[in-house]
N, C-alpha and C positions, 0 to 999 in steps of 0.2 A: 483324459485317459492317458496313462503312461504308455510310452512307446516301448515295445519289447526289444530287447537287445538282439542284434543280428546273430544268427548261428554262424559257426565257423565255415560251413559250406557256403553261406551267403557271402561271407567275407572273401572266400576263395574266388568268387566270380565277380566281385564288386569293383574291379579295376579294369580299365579299358585296354591300354597298350603299354608296353615297356617304353621308357623314355631314355634317350641318350643325351648327355650334356657334358661339357668339360668339367673336370674337378676344379672347384673354385680356389682351393689352397691345399698345400701339402697336408695330408692327414691320413691316419690309419693305413700307412703303407702305400698310399696313393700320392702321385705327384700332380701338382697344379698343372692344368692344361690337358692331362690325359683324358681320353674319351671314356666316360663312365656310363655304364648301363644301370638304370634303376628298374629292376625287374618287377613283374607282377606275380602274385601268388600262382596263377595258372602257368606261367612260364616255369617257375620253380617246380611245380607239380609235374609238368611234362618232362622236364629234364630228369628228375628223379625216377620217373617211370621208365625212362630209356636206359637206365643203368642196368646192365645184365645181371642175372642171378649169380651170386657168388663173387661179385665184384663190389668194391666199395671205394669211396673217396672221402677225404676230409673236407671241411667247409672251404678252406683256402683253395684246394684243388677244384672244388665245384664252382666257386666264384670265377676262377680263372677260365675254366672250360665254358661257362655260360657267357662270359665276356667275349671270348674268341668266337663262339658260334653266333654272336650277335653284333659283329663288326665293332667291338669296343675293346679298350685296353684293360679296363677293370670293371668289376661289378660292385655296387654299393654294399658294403658289409652290413650296415645297419638295416637297410630295407630287406636284404636277403635274409637276415635273421628273423625279422618280423614275419616275413612271408613264409619262411620255412615253418615257423610255428603254426601259422594258419593252415598250411598243408597237413602238418601232423595232426592238429586238432580236428580238421575236417575228415581226415582219414579215420580217426578213432570214432567220430560221430557215425560214420558209415559202419564201422565194426560193431558199435553198440546196437545198431539196427539190423545186425545179422550178417554182415559181410565177413567172411572168414579172413583171418590174418593173412593167409597166403594170397588173397585176392586184393589186398589193400595196396595203395601206393607204397612202394618199398622204402619208406623213410629211414629204416634201419641201415640202409646202405650209405647214408651220409651222417648218421648220428652215432659217432663213436663215443667212448667214455669221456672225451674231452669237449664235446659239443656243448656250448652254453645253453642251447635250447633244452637239453635234457633236464636241467635244473627247474624248468618251468612246468614240467609235465607231472602228472600224478604217478604214484608208485605203481599203479596197475599199468599205465602206459609205458613206463620205464622197463617194467618186467617183460612186457610183450616185445618191446624193442630188443631187449637183451636175449630173449628166447629166439627171435628170428635171426639175430646176428650169430648166435650159437649154431642154429640149424644150417645157416649158410657158411659157417666156419669163417666168418669175417674177422673176428678178433685174433685169429691165429695167423693172419696174413700180415706181411709187412709192406 
């Protein structure tokens, strides 16, 4: 019997704890030896949920803030991207089951038009994110 794929919500909770380790070599704006945080999807979710209404930050700012709040110098950009997508998809699974947009994890506060994660989402998801960014007037802020 074929094993069913995990839902995004299951992926959201499938990791134990964030990991801190030195950056092995200079890469992606990180320097060898800097303390790097490898976040979990749940850590990303909690961080996004703490961003106040009407405020936004780009992914670079988010990774920097997550690192600082977890006694690290940098946050792994690759893992952050994977886990941010997990948070977005799990959020939309909840929405499809009746959770109103306004009650969702406010992923629109970190997904501006330049965010690579947007390219992986459905047209419906991108439209919902754009709607919420407009409602919070996030695109008009610098």
